[in-house]
C-alpha positions in Angstrom: 149.6 98.3 94.1 148.6 94.9 95.5 145.3 93.2 95.6 145.2 93.3 99.4 145.9 97.1 99.3 143.0 97.5 96.8 140.7 95.6 99.1 141.8 97.8 102.1 141.1 101.0 100.1 137.7 99.8 99.0 136.8 98.7 102.5 138.0 102.1 103.9 136.0 104.0 101.3 132.8 102.1 102.1 133.3 102.4 105.9 133.8 106.1 105.9 131.0 106.9 103.3 133.2 107.8 100.4 131.7 104.9 98.3 128.2 106.4 98.6 129.6 109.9 97.9 131.3 108.6 94.6 128.0 106.8 93.7 126.1 110.1 94.1 128.8 111.9 91.9 128.3 109.2 89.2 124.5 109.7 89.3 124.9 113.5 89.1 127.3 113.3 86.1 124.7 111.2 84.3 122.1 114.0 84.8 120.4 112.2 87.8 119.1 114.0 90.9 122.0 115.4 93.0 120.4 114.2 96.2 119.2 110.7 95.2 121.3 108.8 97.8 119.5 110.7 100.5 116.1 110.6 98.9 115.4 107.2 97.3 111.7 108.2 97.2 112.6 110.3 94.1 112.9 107.1 92.1 109.7 106.2 90.2 108.1 102.9 90.9 106.0 101.0 88.4 102.4 100.5 89.6 102.2 96.7 89.7 104.2 94.4 91.9 104.0 90.7 91.0 105.6 88.1 93.2 107.5 85.1 91.9 106.5 82.3 94.3 108.6 79.4 95.3 107.3 76.2 93.7 108.8 74.0 96.5 110.1 74.2 100.0 113.8 74.0 100.8 116.8 76.4 100.6 117.3 79.1 98.1 120.2 77.7 96.2 120.8 79.6 93.0 119.6 82.4 90.8 120.7 83.2 87.3 121.5 86.9 87.4 122.3 87.3 83.7 118.9 85.9 82.6 117.2 88.0 85.3 119.0 91.1 84.0 118.1 90.3 80.4 114.4 90.1 81.4 114.7 93.4 83.1 116.2 94.9 79.8 113.2 93.3 78.0 110.9 95.3 80.4 112.7 98.5 79.5 114.9 98.6 82.6 118.0 98.6 80.5 119.1 99.3 76.9 119.4 97.0 74.0 120.7 99.9 71.9 122.4 103.1 73.1 119.4 105.2 71.8 116.9 103.2 73.9 115.2 105.0 76.8 115.4 103.4 80.2 112.3 103.0 82.3 113.6 103.5 85.8 110.3 102.5 87.4 110.5 98.8 86.5 112.6 96.5 88.5 113.2 93.2 90.4 113.4 93.1 94.2 115.2 90.0 95.5 113.4 88.9 98.7 115.2 85.7 99.4 119.0 85.3 99.5 121.3 82.5 98.8 121.1 79.8 101.5 117.9 81.0 103.1 115.2 78.6 104.1 112.1 79.0 101.9 108.5 77.7 102.1 106.5 76.7 99.1 104.4 79.6 97.9 106.7 82.2 99.6 107.9 85.1 97.4 111.4 84.8 96.0 111.4 88.1 94.1 108.9 90.8 93.3 108.7 92.2 89.7 107.7 95.8 89.5 106.0 96.5 86.1 103.3 98.4 84.2 99.9 97.0 83.3 100.8 96.6 79.6 103.7 94.3 80.7 101.5 91.8 82.7 101.6 89.1 80.0 105.3 89.5 79.6 105.8 89.0 83.3 103.4 86.1 83.6 105.1 84.4 80.6 108.5 85.0 82.2 107.4 83.4 85.4 105.7 80.5 83.7 108.5 79.7 81.2 111.7 80.7 82.8 111.2 79.9 86.5 113.0 76.5 86.5 116.0 78.0 84.6 116.5 81.0 86.9 115.5 80.0 90.4 116.9 76.8 92.1 115.7 75.6 95.4 117.6 72.7 97.1 116.2 70.3 99.6 119.3 70.6 101.7 121.3 73.6 103.0 123.9 74.9 100.6 127.5 74.9 101.8 128.9 78.2 103.1 130.7 80.3 100.5 132.6 83.5 100.3 130.6 86.6 99.8 133.0 87.9 97.1 134.1 85.2 94.7 136.5 87.3 92.7 137.1 91.0 91.9 137.7 92.7 88.6 138.4 96.4 88.3 138.4 97.5 84.7 138.9 101.2 85.0 139.5 104.0 87.4 137.1 106.8 88.3 139.8 109.2 89.1 138.7 111.6 86.4 135.2 112.0 88.0 
């Protein structure tokens, strides 16, 4: 099949709800709740919510997703080794999106964490901010929402 045919199929699946249905099947197959997509309140939420505040005004220009993801793993939101347990209550909520105007002191993201992780979160904000969050003084040029696609395997067996 062609790339454009693949895009058409994905768009159709998302528009008719099949994408969400497949997502629920994947959750269920991994022993998750069989009604999670209808009841997000079933997900645990860590008790603390720490904002990462913009250090300057401007336009939200860039975020380093890999570094942010590695920090989430460090908090327990992912595995370093296959036997590691995942803490589904920790997380990062992106508040500002690429190209949005932002004021100094406004939240960029919120980090959900436990009390024993407060020092880890504060150190992350203090030491990693400049490497992860970029704010530009001028608007960023428009860009495509999807830069490239990569489909590595099929879920037909699900």
